[in-house]
C-alpha positions as CSV (number, residue, x, y, z in Angstrom):
1,X,14.4,-100.4,-97.4
2,X,14.9,-97.0,-95.9
3,X,11.2,-96.1,-96.2
4,X,10.3,-99.4,-94.5
5,X,12.6,-98.5,-91.6
6,X,11.1,-95.0,-91.4
7,X,7.6,-96.5,-91.1
8,X,8.9,-98.9,-88.5
9,X,10.3,-96.0,-86.4
10,X,7.0,-94.2,-86.7
11,X,5.2,-97.3,-85.3
12,X,3.5,-98.1,-88.6
13,X,4.6,-101.7,-88.7
14,X,1.9,-103.2,-91.0
15,X,2.7,-100.5,-93.6
16,X,6.5,-101.2,-93.2
17,X,5.9,-105.0,-93.7
18,X,3.7,-104.3,-96.7
19,X,6.5,-102.2,-98.2
20,X,9.1,-105.0,-97.6
21,X,6.7,-107.5,-99.2
22,X,6.6,-105.3,-102.3
23,X,10.4,-105.1,-102.3
24,X,10.8,-108.8,-101.9
25,X,8.4,-109.5,-104.7
26,X,11.0,-107.7,-106.9
27,X,14.1,-108.9,-105.1
28,X,13.3,-112.4,-103.6
29,X,16.9,-113.1,-103.0
30,X,17.5,-110.3,-100.6
31,X,18.4,-112.1,-97.3
32,X,18.6,-108.8,-95.3
33,X,15.1,-107.8,-96.3
34,X,13.8,-111.3,-95.3
35,X,15.5,-110.9,-91.9
36,X,14.1,-107.4,-91.4
37,X,10.6,-108.5,-92.4
38,X,10.9,-111.3,-89.9
39,X,12.0,-108.9,-87.1
40,X,8.9,-106.7,-87.8
41,X,6.5,-109.7,-87.9
42,X,8.0,-110.9,-84.6
43,X,7.4,-107.5,-83.1
44,X,3.6,-107.6,-83.8
45,X,3.3,-111.2,-82.6
46,X,3.1,-113.0,-86.0
47,X,5.5,-115.7,-84.8
48,X,5.0,-118.4,-87.4
49,X,5.3,-116.0,-90.3
50,X,8.5,-114.5,-88.7
51,X,10.0,-118.0,-88.5
52,X,9.3,-118.6,-92.1
53,X,11.0,-115.3,-93.1
54,X,14.1,-116.1,-91.0
55,X,14.2,-119.5,-92.7
56,X,14.3,-117.7,-96.1
57,X,17.0,-115.4,-95.0
58,X,19.2,-118.2,-93.7
59,X,18.5,-120.4,-96.8
60,X,19.7,-117.5,-98.9
61,X,22.7,-116.7,-96.8
62,X,23.9,-119.5,-94.4
63,X,26.7,-117.2,-93.2
64,X,24.2,-114.6,-91.9
65,X,25.0,-114.6,-88.1
66,X,22.3,-112.0,-87.3
67,X,19.6,-114.1,-88.9
68,X,20.6,-117.2,-87.0
69,X,20.5,-115.1,-83.7
70,X,17.2,-113.6,-84.6
71,X,15.6,-117.0,-85.5
72,X,16.9,-118.2,-82.1
73,X,15.0,-115.4,-80.4
74,X,11.8,-116.4,-82.3
75,X,12.3,-120.0,-81.3
76,X,12.7,-119.0,-77.6
77,X,9.3,-117.3,-77.9
78,X,8.0,-120.5,-79.4
79,X,9.4,-122.5,-76.4
80,X,11.7,-124.4,-78.8
81,X,14.8,-124.1,-76.6
82,X,16.8,-126.8,-78.2
83,X,16.2,-125.2,-81.6
84,X,17.2,-121.8,-80.2
85,X,20.4,-123.3,-78.7
86,X,21.3,-124.8,-82.1
87,X,20.8,-121.5,-83.9
88,X,22.8,-119.6,-81.4
89,X,25.7,-122.0,-81.6
90,X,25.6,-121.5,-85.4
91,X,25.6,-117.7,-85.0
92,X,28.6,-117.9,-82.6
93,X,30.5,-120.2,-84.9
94,X,30.2,-117.5,-87.5
95,X,30.9,-114.6,-85.0
96,X,32.7,-115.8,-81.9
97,X,32.5,-112.3,-80.3
98,X,28.8,-111.9,-80.8
99,X,27.8,-110.7,-77.3
100,X,24.1,-110.7,-77.8
101,X,24.2,-114.3,-79.0
102,X,26.3,-115.4,-76.0
103,X,23.7,-113.6,-73.8
104,X,20.7,-115.3,-75.4
105,X,22.5,-118.6,-75.2
106,X,22.9,-118.1,-71.5
107,X,19.2,-117.4,-71.2
108,X,18.3,-120.6,-73.1
109,X,20.7,-122.8,-71.2
110,X,19.4,-121.4,-67.9
111,X,15.9,-122.3,-69.0
112,X,17.1,-125.8,-69.8
113,X,18.5,-126.1,-66.3
114,X,22.1,-126.2,-67.6
115,X,23.2,-123.6,-65.1
116,X,27.0,-123.9,-65.2
117,X,27.0,-123.8,-69.0
118,X,24.7,-120.8,-68.9
119,X,27.2,-119.0,-66.6
120,X,30.0,-119.6,-69.1
121,X,27.8,-118.0,-71.8
122,X,27.1,-115.0,-69.7
123,X,30.8,-114.7,-69.0
124,X,31.6,-114.7,-72.7
125,X,28.9,-112.1,-73.4
126,X,30.3,-109.8,-70.8
127,X,33.9,-110.4,-72.0
128,X,32.8,-109.3,-75.5
129,X,30.6,-106.4,-74.3
130,X,31.2,-105.4,-70.6
131,X,28.4,-102.9,-70.8
132,X,25.7,-105.4,-71.7
133,X,23.5,-104.9,-68.6
134,X,21.0,-107.5,-69.5
135,X,23.7,-110.1,-69.4
136,X,25.1,-108.7,-66.2
137,X,21.6,-108.8,-64.5
138,X,20.9,-112.3,-65.9
139,X,24.3,-113.5,-64.6
140,X,23.4,-112.1,-61.1
141,X,20.1,-113.9,-61.2
142,X,21.9,-117.1,-62.2
143,X,24.5,-116.7,-59.5
144,X,21.6,-116.5,-57.0
145,X,20.3,-119.8,-58.4
146,X,23.7,-121.3,-58.0
147,X,23.8,-119.9,-54.4
148,X,26.9,-117.8,-55.1
149,X,25.3,-114.9,-53.4
150,X,28.3,-112.6,-52.8
151,X,29.1,-112.8,-56.5
152,X,25.5,-112.1,-57.4
153,X,25.5,-109.0,-55.2
154,X,28.6,-107.7,-57.1
155,X,26.9,-108.2,-60.4
156,X,23.7,-106.4,-59.3
157,X,25.8,-103.6,-57.8
158,X,27.5,-103.1,-61.2
159,X,24.1,-103.0,-63.0
160,X,22.7,-100.5,-60.5
161,X,25.7,-98.3,-60.7
162,X,25.0,-97.8,-64.4
163,X,21.2,-98.1,-64.4
164,X,19.8,-97.3,-61.0
165,X,16.2,-97.8,-62.1
166,X,16.7,-101.6,-62.8
167,X,14.0,-103.1,-60.6
168,X,15.1,-106.7,-61.5
169,X,18.6,-105.9,-60.2
170,X,17.3,-104.4,-57.0
171,X,15.1,-107.5,-56.4
172,X,17.9,-109.9,-57.1
173,X,20.2,-108.0,-54.9
174,X,17.7,-108.1,-52.0
175,X,17.3,-111.9,-52.5
176,X,21.1,-112.4,-52.4
177,X,21.5,-110.2,-49.3
178,X,18.7,-112.0,-47.5
179,X,20.5,-115.3,-48.1
180,X,23.8,-113.7,-46.8
181,X,21.9,-112.7,-43.6
182,X,22.2,-109.0,-44.4
183,X,18.6,-108.4,-43.5
184,X,18.4,-104.6,-43.4
185,X,20.3,-104.2,-46.6
186,X,18.0,-106.8,-48.2
187,X,14.9,-104.9,-47.1
188,X,16.4,-101.7,-48.5
189,X,16.9,-103.4,-51.8
190,X,13.4,-104.7,-51.9
191,X,12.2,-101.2,-51.0
192,X,14.0,-99.8,-54.1
193,X,12.6,-102.6,-56.3
194,X,9.1,-101.8,-55.1
195,X,9.5,-98.1,-55.5
196,X,10.2,-98.8,-59.2
197,X,7.6,-101.5,-59.6
198,X,5.0,-101.2,-56.7
199,X,3.1,-104.2,-58.0
200,X,6.0,-106.6,-58.5
201,X,4.8,-109.9,-56.9
202,X,8.2,-111.4,-56.4
203,X,9.6,-108.4,-54.5
204,X,6.4,-108.3,-52.4
205,X,6.7,-112.0,-51.5
206,X,10.4,-111.9,-50.8
207,X,10.1,-108.9,-48.6
208,X,7.2,-110.4,-46.8
209,X,9.1,-113.6,-46.2
210,X,12.0,-111.7,-44.8
211,X,9.8,-109.6,-42.6
212,X,8.3,-112.9,-41.3
213,X,11.7,-114.3,-40.4
214,X,12.5,-111.1,-38.6
215,X,9.2,-111.3,-36.7
216,X,8.0,-108.1,-38.2
217,X,4.6,-109.7,-38.8
218,X,2.5,-106.6,-39.3
219,X,4.7,-105.5,-42.2
220,X,4.7,-109.1,-43.6
221,X,0.8,-109.1,-43.5
222,X,0.7,-105.7,-45.3
223,X,2.9,-107.0,-48.2
224,X,1.1,-110.3,-48.5
225,X,-2.3,-108.6,-48.5
226,X,-1.1,-106.4,-51.4
227,X,0.4,-109.4,-53.2
228,X,-2.8,-111.5,-52.9
229,X,-4.9,-108.6,-54.2
230,X,-2.6,-108.7,-57.3
231,X,-2.2,-112.4,-57.7
232,X,-4.4,-114.7,-55.6
233,X,-2.5,-117.8,-56.6
234,X,1.1,-116.5,-56.2
235,X,3.1,-119.6,-55.1
236,X,2.9,-120.1,-51.3
237,X,1.6,-116.6,-50.6
238,X,-1.6,-117.7,-49.0
239,X,0.3,-120.3,-46.9
240,X,2.8,-117.7,-45.7
241,X,0.0,-115.3,-44.8
242,X,-1.7,-118.0,-42.7
243,X,1.6,-118.9,-41.1
244,X,2.3,-115.2,-40.2
245,X,-1.2,-115.0,-38.6
246,X,-0.5,-118.2,-36.6
247,X,2.8,-116.8,-35.2
248,X,0.8,-113.9,-33.7
249,X,-2.2,-116.2,-32.8
250,X,-4.6,-114.3,-35.0
251,X,-7.2,-116.9,-35.7
252,X,-9.9,-114.7,-37.1
253,X,-9.9,-116.2,-40.7
254,X,-8.2,-119.5,-39.8
255,X,-11.1,-121.9,-40.4
256,X,-11.6,-120.6,-44.0
257,X,-7.9,-120.3,-44.7
258,X,-7.3,-123.9,-43.6
259,X,-10.2,-125.1,-45.8
260,X,-9.0,-123.2,-48.9
261,X,-5.3,-124.2,-48.4
262,X,-6.2,-127.9,-47.9
263,X,-8.3,-127.9,-51.1
264,X,-5.5,-126.2,-53.0
265,X,-2.9,-128.7,-51.7
266,X,-5.1,-131.7,-52.8
267,X,-5.3,-130.3,-56.3
268,X,-1.5,-130.0,-56.5
269,X,-1.2,-126.2,-56.2
270,X,2.0,-124.8,-54.7
271,X,0.0,-122.9,-52.1
272,X,2.0,-123.5,-48.9
273,X,5.4,-124.7,-47.9
274,X,5.3,-128.2,-46.4
275,X,6.8,-127.1,-43.1
276,X,4.1,-124.5,-42.7
277,X,1.5,-127.1,-43.6
278,X,2.4,-129.3,-40.6
279,X,0.9,-126.7,-38.2
280,X,-2.6,-127.0,-39.7
281,X,-2.8,-130.4,-41.4
282,X,-3.9,-133.7,-39.7
283,X,-3.7,-135.6,-43.0
284,X,-0.5,-137.6,-43.9
285,X,-1.9,-138.0,-47.5
286,X,-2.2,-134.2,-47.8
287,X,1.3,-133.7,-46.4
288,X,2.7,-136.1,-48.9
289,X,0.9,-134.2,-51.7
290,X,2.2,-130.9,-50.4
291,X,5.8,-132.2,-50.3
292,X,5.5,-133.7,-53.8
293,X,4.4,-130.4,-55.1
294,X,7.4,-128.6,-53.7
295,X,9.7,-131.2,-55.2
296,X,8.0,-130.9,-58.6
297,X,8.4,-127.1,-58.6
298,X,11.8,-126.6,-57.0
299,X,13.7,-129.8,-56.3
300,X,13.3,-132.2,-59.2
301,X,16.3,-134.5,-59.6
302,X,18.7,-133.7,-62.5
303,X,18.8,-136.4,-65.2
304,X,22.3,-137.7,-64.3
305,X,23.0,-138.7,-60.7
306,X,26.5,-138.0,-59.3
307,X,26.9,-141.4,-57.6
308,X,28.4,-143.8,-60.2
309,X,26.0,-146.7,-59.2
310,X,28.6,-149.3,-58.0
311,X,28.9,-149.7,-54.2
312,X,32.0,-148.2,-52.7
313,X,34.4,-150.6,-51.1
314,X,35.5,-148.9,-47.9
315,X,36.8,-150.5,-44.8
316,X,34.5,-148.2,-42.7
317,X,31.0,-147.0,-43.7
318,X,31.2,-143.3,-44.5
319,X,28.2,-141.4,-43.0
320,X,27.7,-137.7,-43.7
321,X,25.3,-135.7,-41.7
322,X,24.0,-132.6,-43.5
323,X,22.7,-129.6,-41.6
324,X,22.5,-125.8,-41.3
325,X,22.0,-126.2,-37.5
326,X,25.5,-127.1,-36.3
327,X,25.5,-124.4,-33.7
328,X,23.3,-123.5,-30.7
329,X,20.1,-125.0,-31.9
330,X,17.5,-127.6,-30.9
331,X,18.8,-130.3,-33.2
332,X,22.4,-130.5,-31.9
333,X,21.0,-130.4,-28.3
334,X,19.4,-133.8,-29.3
335,X,22.0,-135.4,-31.5
336,X,25.5,-134.1,-30.4
337,X,25.9,-137.1,-28.1
338,X,25.2,-139.5,-31.0
339,X,28.0,-138.0,-33.0
340,X,30.3,-138.5,-30.0
341,X,29.2,-142.1,-29.4
342,X,29.7,-143.4,-32.9
343,X,31.9,-146.5,-33.3
344,X,35.1,-145.1,-34.9
345,X,36.2,-148.7,-35.7
346,X,33.1,-149.2,-38.0
347,X,32.2,-145.7,-39.1
348,X,33.8,-142.5,-40.5
349,X,31.5,-139.6,-39.8
350,X,31.4,-136.3,-41.6
351,X,29.6,-133.1,-40.4
352,X,28.6,-131.1,-43.5
353,X,27.7,-127.7,-42.2
354,X,26.0,-125.1,-44.4
355,X,24.8,-122.9,-41.6
356,X,26.4,-120.1,-39.6
357,X,29.4,-120.4,-37.3
358,X,28.2,-118.9,-34.0
359,X,31.5,-119.5,-32.2
360,X,29.6,-121.3,-29.5
361,X,30.6,-124.1,-27.1
362,X,28.2,-126.3,-29.1
363,X,29.9,-125.5,-32.4
364,X,33.3,-126.4,-30.9
365,X,31.9,-129.6,-29.5
366,X,30.4,-130.7,-32.8
367,X,33.7,-130.0,-34.7
368,X,35.4,-132.4,-32.4
369,X,32.7,-135.1,-32.6
370,X,33.1,-135.9,-36.3
371,X,35.9,-137.7,-38.1
372,X,35.8,-134.6,-40.4
373,X,33.8,-131.4,-40.1
374,X,33.4,-129.4,-43.3
375,X,32.0,-125.8,-43.5
376,X,30.3,-125.5,-46.9
377,X,28.1,-122.5,-46.2
378,X,29.6,-120.5,-49.2
379,X,29.1,-123.4,-51.7
380,X,26.1,-124.1,-53.9
381,X,24.0,-127.2,-53.7
382,X,25.7,-128.8,-56.8
383,X,29.1,-128.0,-55.5
384,X,28.4,-129.6,-52.1
385,X,26.9,-132.6,-53.8
386,X,30.0,-132.9,-55.9
387,X,32.2,-132.8,-52.8
388,X,30.1,-135.6,-51.2
389,X,30.8,-137.6,-54.3
390,X,34.5,-136.9,-54.1
391,X,34.5,-138.0,-50.5
392,X,32.7,-141.2,-51.6
393,X,30.1,-140.9,-48.9
394,X,28.1,-144.1,-48.4
395,X,25.2,-142.8,-46.5
396,X,24.1,-139.1,-46.6
397,X,21.7,-138.1,-43.8
398,X,19.7,-134.9,-44.1
399,X,18.9,-133.5,-40.7
400,X,16.9,-130.5,-41.9
401,X,14.2,-131.7,-44.3
402,X,12.1,-128.7,-45.1
403,X,12.7,-126.7,-41.9
404,X,14.0,-123.1,-42.1
405,X,17.3,-122.7,-43.9
406,X,17.3,-126.2,-45.3
407,X,19.1,-127.1,-48.5
408,X,17.1,-129.9,-50.1
409,X,18.7,-129.3,-53.4
410,X,22.0,-131.0,-52.3
411,X,20.6,-134.5,-52.4
412,X,18.6,-134.0,-55.6
413,X,22.0,-134.7,-57.3
414,X,22.1,-138.2,-55.8
415,X,25.7,-137.8,-54.4
416,X,25.5,-140.9,-52.2
417,X,24.2,-144.4,-52.9
418,X,22.0,-144.2,-49.8
419,X,20.1,-141.0,-48.9
420,X,18.2,-140.6,-45.6
421,X,16.1,-138.1,-43.8
422,X,16.2,-138.0,-40.0
423,X,15.2,-136.0,-37.0
424,X,14.8,-132.4,-38.2
425,X,11.6,-132.7,-40.2
426,X,8.6,-134.8,-38.9
427,X,7.2,-135.9,-42.2
428,X,7.8,-137.1,-45.7
429,X,10.0,-135.2,-48.1
430,X,8.0,-136.6,-51.1
431,X,11.2,-137.1,-53.2
432,X,12.1,-140.4,-54.8
433,X,15.9,-139.7,-54.3
434,X,15.4,-140.0,-50.5
435,X,15.6,-143.7,-49.8
436,X,14.8,-143.9,-46.1
437,X,13.1,-142.0,-43.3
438,X,14.1,-143.0,-39.8
439,X,11.1,-143.3,-37.5
440,X,9.5,-145.6,-35.0
441,X,6.2,-147.5,-34.8
442,X,4.5,-144.8,-32.8
443,X,5.2,-141.8,-35.1
444,X,4.6,-143.9,-38.3
445,X,2.4,-147.0,-37.7
446,X,2.9,-149.8,-40.1
447,X,-0.5,-149.1,-41.7
448,X,0.6,-145.5,-42.5
449,X,3.7,-146.5,-44.5
450,X,2.1,-146.0,-47.9
451,X,1.6,-142.3,-47.1
452,X,5.4,-141.7,-47.2
453,X,7.6,-141.6,-50.3
454,X,10.5,-143.0,-48.4
455,X,11.0,-146.5,-47.1
456,X,10.6,-146.5,-43.3
457,X,13.4,-147.6,-40.9
458,X,11.8,-148.5,-37.6
459,X,14.0,-147.9,-34.6
460,X,13.1,-149.7,-31.3
461,X,11.8,-147.5,-28.4
462,X,11.8,-144.1,-30.1
463,X,13.2,-142.5,-33.2
464,X,14.3,-139.3,-31.3
465,X,17.9,-139.3,-30.0
466,X,18.7,-137.4,-26.9
467,X,22.0,-136.1,-25.4
468,X,22.4,-137.3,-21.8
469,X,25.0,-134.7,-21.3
470,X,22.6,-131.8,-21.5
471,X,23.3,-129.6,-18.5
472,X,20.6,-128.2,-16.2
473,X,21.6,-125.0,-14.4
474,X,22.4,-125.8,-10.8
475,X,20.6,-122.8,-9.3
476,X,17.0,-123.1,-8.1
477,X,14.7,-120.7,-9.9
478,X,11.9,-119.2,-7.8
479,X,8.4,-118.8,-9.0
480,X,8.6,-115.1,-8.2
481,X,11.4,-114.7,-10.8
482,X,9.0,-116.1,-13.5
483,X,6.0,-114.1,-12.2
484,X,4.3,-117.4,-11.3
485,X,2.0,-117.5,-8.2
486,X,3.5,-119.4,-5.4
487,X,0.5,-121.7,-4.7
488,X,-1.0,-122.0,-8.2
489,X,-1.1,-125.2,-10.3
490,X,1.0,-124.4,-13.3
491,X,-0.1,-125.8,-16.6
492,X,2.7,-125.2,-19.2
493,X,3.2,-125.2,-22.9
494,X,6.5,-124.0,-24.4
495,X,5.7,-125.0,-27.9
496,X,6.1,-122.3,-30.5
497,X,3.0,-120.0,-30.5
498,X,2.2,-121.0,-34.1
499,X,1.4,-124.5,-32.9
500,X,-1.4,-123.3,-30.6
501,X,-4.7,-123.9,-32.5
502,X,-8.0,-122.4,-31.2
503,X,-9.4,-125.9,-30.5
504,X,-6.7,-126.8,-28.1
505,X,-6.6,-123.4,-26.6
506,X,-10.3,-123.7,-25.8
507,X,-9.6,-127.0,-23.9
508,X,-6.9,-125.2,-21.9
509,X,-9.3,-122.4,-21.0
510,X,-11.9,-124.9,-19.8
511,X,-9.1,-126.4,-17.6
512,X,-8.3,-123.0,-16.1
513,X,-12.0,-122.5,-15.4
514,X,-12.4,-125.9,-13.7
515,X,-9.1,-126.0,-11.8
516,X,-9.0,-123.3,-9.0
517,X,-5.8,-121.4,-8.6
518,X,-4.3,-122.6,-11.9
519,X,-2.4,-120.6,-14.5
520,X,-1.1,-121.3,-18.0
521,X,2.6,-120.7,-18.6
522,X,3.5,-120.0,-22.2
523,X,6.5,-119.0,-24.3
524,X,6.6,-115.3,-25.1
525,X,7.5,-115.1,-28.8
526,X,5.9,-111.8,-29.9
527,X,3.9,-109.0,-28.2
528,X,1.1,-109.4,-30.6
529,X,0.8,-113.2,-29.9
530,X,0.6,-112.5,-26.2
531,X,-2.0,-109.8,-26.6
532,X,-4.1,-112.0,-28.9
533,X,-4.0,-115.0,-26.6
534,X,-5.0,-112.8,-23.6
535,X,-7.9,-111.5,-25.6
536,X,-8.9,-115.0,-26.6
537,X,-8.8,-116.0,-22.9
538,X,-11.0,-113.1,-21.9
539,X,-13.5,-114.1,-24.6
540,X,-13.7,-117.5,-23.1
541,X,-14.3,-116.2,-19.6
542,X,-10.7,-116.5,-18.3
543,X,-8.9,-113.5,-16.8
544,X,-5.9,-112.5,-19.0
545,X,-3.8,-112.4,-15.9
546,X,-3.9,-116.2,-15.7
547,X,-1.8,-116.4,-18.8
548,X,1.9,-115.9,-17.9
549,X,4.6,-115.6,-20.6
550,X,8.2,-116.7,-20.3
551,X,11.0,-115.0,-22.1
552,X,13.6,-117.1,-24.1
553,X,16.8,-117.9,-22.3
554,X,19.8,-120.2,-22.6
555,X,18.9,-123.9,-22.6
556,X,20.5,-124.9,-19.2
557,X,18.7,-122.0,-17.5
558,X,15.5,-122.8,-19.3
559,X,15.7,-126.5,-18.2
560,X,16.2,-125.3,-14.6
561,X,13.1,-123.0,-14.7
562,X,11.0,-125.8,-16.3
563,X,10.9,-127.5,-13.0
564,X,8.5,-124.8,-11.8
565,X,5.8,-126.3,-14.1
566,X,3.4,-128.9,-12.7
567,X,2.1,-130.4,-16.0
568,X,3.1,-129.7,-19.6
569,X,0.3,-129.7,-22.1
570,X,0.8,-130.7,-25.7
571,X,-0.6,-129.2,-28.9
572,X,-2.2,-130.6,-32.1
573,X,-1.9,-131.2,-35.0
574,X,1.8,-130.2,-34.6
575,X,2.9,-131.3,-31.1
576,X,5.9,-131.0,-28.9
577,X,9.2,-132.5,-30.0
578,X,12.3,-131.1,-28.4
579,X,10.2,-129.2,-26.0
580,X,8.7,-132.5,-24.8
581,X,12.0,-134.1,-24.2
582,X,13.2,-130.9,-22.5
583,X,10.4,-131.2,-20.0
584,X,10.9,-134.9,-19.4
585,X,14.7,-134.3,-18.9
586,X,13.8,-131.6,-16.4
587,X,11.5,-134.1,-14.6
588,X,8.1,-132.5,-15.6
589,X,5.3,-134.8,-16.9
590,X,4.0,-134.2,-20.4
591,X,0.4,-134.9,-21.3
592,X,-0.3,-135.5,-25.0
593,X,-3.1,-136.6,-27.3
594,X,-2.1,-139.0,-30.0
595,X,-2.3,-137.2,-33.4
596,X,-2.9,-138.5,-36.8
597,X,0.4,-137.4,-38.3
598,X,4.1,-137.8,-37.5
599,X,4.2,-134.2,-36.2
600,X,1.4,-134.9,-33.8
601,X,2.7,-138.2,-32.4
602,X,6.2,-137.4,-31.3
603,X,5.4,-136.8,-27.6
604,X,3.6,-140.1,-27.5
605,X,6.8,-141.8,-28.8
606,X,8.9,-140.1,-26.1
607,X,6.4,-141.0,-23.4
608,X,6.4,-144.7,-24.6
609,X,10.3,-144.7,-24.5
610,X,10.4,-143.4,-20.9
611,X,7.7,-145.7,-19.7
612,X,4.8,-143.3,-19.2
613,X,2.0,-144.5,-21.5
614,X,-0.5,-143.3,-19.0
615,X,0.2,-139.7,-20.2
616,X,-0.9,-140.5,-23.7
617,X,-4.6,-139.8,-24.5
618,X,-6.7,-140.6,-27.6
619,X,-9.5,-138.1,-27.7
620,X,-10.1,-134.4,-26.8
621,X,-12.4,-135.5,-24.0
622,X,-9.9,-137.9,-22.6
623,X,-7.1,-135.3,-22.8
624,X,-9.1,-132.7,-20.9
625,X,-10.3,-135.2,-18.3
626,X,-6.8,-136.5,-17.7
627,X,-5.4,-133.1,-17.3
628,X,-8.1,-132.1,-14.9
629,X,-7.5,-135.3,-12.9
630,X,-3.8,-134.8,-12.6
631,X,-4.3,-131.2,-11.6
632,X,-6.8,-132.0,-8.9
633,X,-5.1,-135.2,-7.6
634,X,-1.8,-134.3,-6.0
635,X,-0.9,-137.9,-5.0
636,X,-1.6,-139.2,-8.5
637,X,0.6,-136.5,-10.1
638,X,3.3,-137.0,-7.5
639,X,3.4,-140.7,-8.3
640,X,3.9,-139.9,-12.0
641,X,6.7,-137.4,-11.2
642,X,8.4,-140.0,-9.0
643,X,8.1,-142.6,-11.8
644,X,9.5,-140.1,-14.3
645,X,12.5,-139.4,-12.0
646,X,13.1,-143.2,-11.6
647,X,12.8,-143.9,-15.4
648,X,14.7,-140.9,-16.6
649,X,18.1,-142.6,-16.5
650,X,17.0,-146.2,-16.8
651,X,14.5,-146.2,-19.7
652,X,15.7,-145.9,-23.4
653,X,14.7,-142.2,-24.0
654,X,17.8,-140.6,-22.6
655,X,20.2,-143.5,-23.3
656,X,22.5,-141.9,-25.9
657,X,24.7,-144.9,-26.3
658,X,21.7,-147.2,-26.9
659,X,20.1,-145.1,-29.6
660,X,23.5,-144.6,-31.2
661,X,23.8,-148.4,-31.5
662,X,20.3,-148.6,-32.8
663,X,21.1,-146.0,-35.5
664,X,24.3,-147.8,-36.4
665,X,22.5,-151.1,-36.7
666,X,20.1,-149.3,-39.1
667,X,23.0,-147.9,-41.2
668,X,24.6,-151.3,-41.4
669,X,21.4,-152.9,-42.6
670,X,20.9,-150.2,-45.2
671,X,24.5,-150.7,-46.4
672,X,24.3,-154.5,-46.5
673,X,21.1,-154.4,-48.5
674,X,22.8,-152.0,-50.9
675,X,25.9,-154.1,-51.3
676,X,23.6,-157.1,-52.1
677,X,22.1,-155.1,-54.9
678,X,18.7,-154.9,-53.2
679,X,16.4,-151.9,-53.6
680,X,15.7,-149.9,-50.4
681,X,12.9,-151.4,-48.4
682,X,11.3,-150.7,-45.0
683,X,12.7,-152.7,-42.1
């Protein structure tokens, strides 16, 4: 045996195995030799032979804990996770303090999706062997999955204090810190990981994603270019790169990128996040496929739902709104009034907040608006879902969808009998555990219903709620303050720069060329975007000076300055949503072209609800002609502005009480159907 080990240490494994074979021909009942032979066979990749040798060792000595553990390792390599779990359980029955077996059991259970049980196993491993760094790093990684980020950082810090060259720990630490909004520390951790492993795809992707969220787009592009040179098909990397380019209006490779990404989406590849795909896709079928791919990869439902299946018997319907945006954000600016107008005699409302507390006036207002407001930002998805179950929520309404900072994993656990997506995300979630999507017949025509995984609830007028209490600053803003020419006709688009596609921009430039003394007023989001748009204007024969950029400012001040615009122009395929209702609330007409998807039809819905269908066009030529007509016909535009002013407080769009009643009628219908034992169905 010693000679075999000496050959093994010298790297002469085939000779070591041959020597053990000779020994076993003389001593076939030596369980230790069979185990050692199996270990060596496993090391050189002869998996089936290794398993057979472990079988012999265990048959000879069923009390041999190490052999049970080692066979479990081989079964893990063979992807036989249940078999590995059974072997590890046997090893631990024989040796309850077997740290390596507890660690491997944690790995297997994690792979099986039994995360809480895996955590217990890692805890037992570390109780038996506090210095087992593999278990410590694996527990940190698992805590990240469980969204217990502060605890994950503590584990990674312990690992790094002992083994500073652990790239996995640095990467995991960066991911946890990014989730805790400690961006600079997170970048520093990713930097350390990449110093140790310069070609690590996960660290490159995560750092690029963080750079993108911080608007450090040049650095994001650098990391993504490096990543794609290593792995062209790394999940969502191509989509993120395209999205970064869109944020700075760099359209040089856009046509080819859109084609490639569209093809990849249709084949089921996880190439782009659904939210990013809205900006470039005019196909609801492709958007559904993109969402289904995300669900398959990351948000598949666990086998056992939390909701016990029988209807709750409450005096009032319990409605929970889930969001990470319960602070100064576009969504509360739309829906805060709905929360306040809910019928307290019929509904109990719960605000489930997993986003930051910005101590703002809006945050304070929202806290008062609900029957109960619960801050769950430090809890994991499963824990939040369990809490919803304990609260016996009847209807859970996700207000985020797949927008930034969303937590789709909460509703995967089916904590409520009725689960709904509303307002935050203009498209399908592609998940069979989401029962309903609240829309209207403009954003989702009846004939488009099959392209959504949810059943569609059609509200009258418009799906978008609005808060009629939104304040507009009292002061009058001068054109000089915003660098706008006094006599110019001001075309305006305050949509995010990533929504501006070269096709629509070309139409805008043609308008500037044909309408004398006109300018285009845009949102300033990044210096590179402004520079690229000015360059694109010059390339189309328009002086860069005719593009004027507005800085971000508080909403009430922004609404006051919006009045300086003459006509708001919409984008496609992802159009104006809150920005359109902002303009209409400020009294500025919005011109749109009806898109092919929910994301491109919202402005048309809003214009319908405020009685201005004449501002909805149906082709590029009609859109351009109508914009030119309105710019060159002051009486016509003046008449539309007067109509908007008259309709603003009389038509449904800004009637908060009305849309609240409409939503409540929808909730009651959902609940009545459920109580009758009917499956969700569009209505």
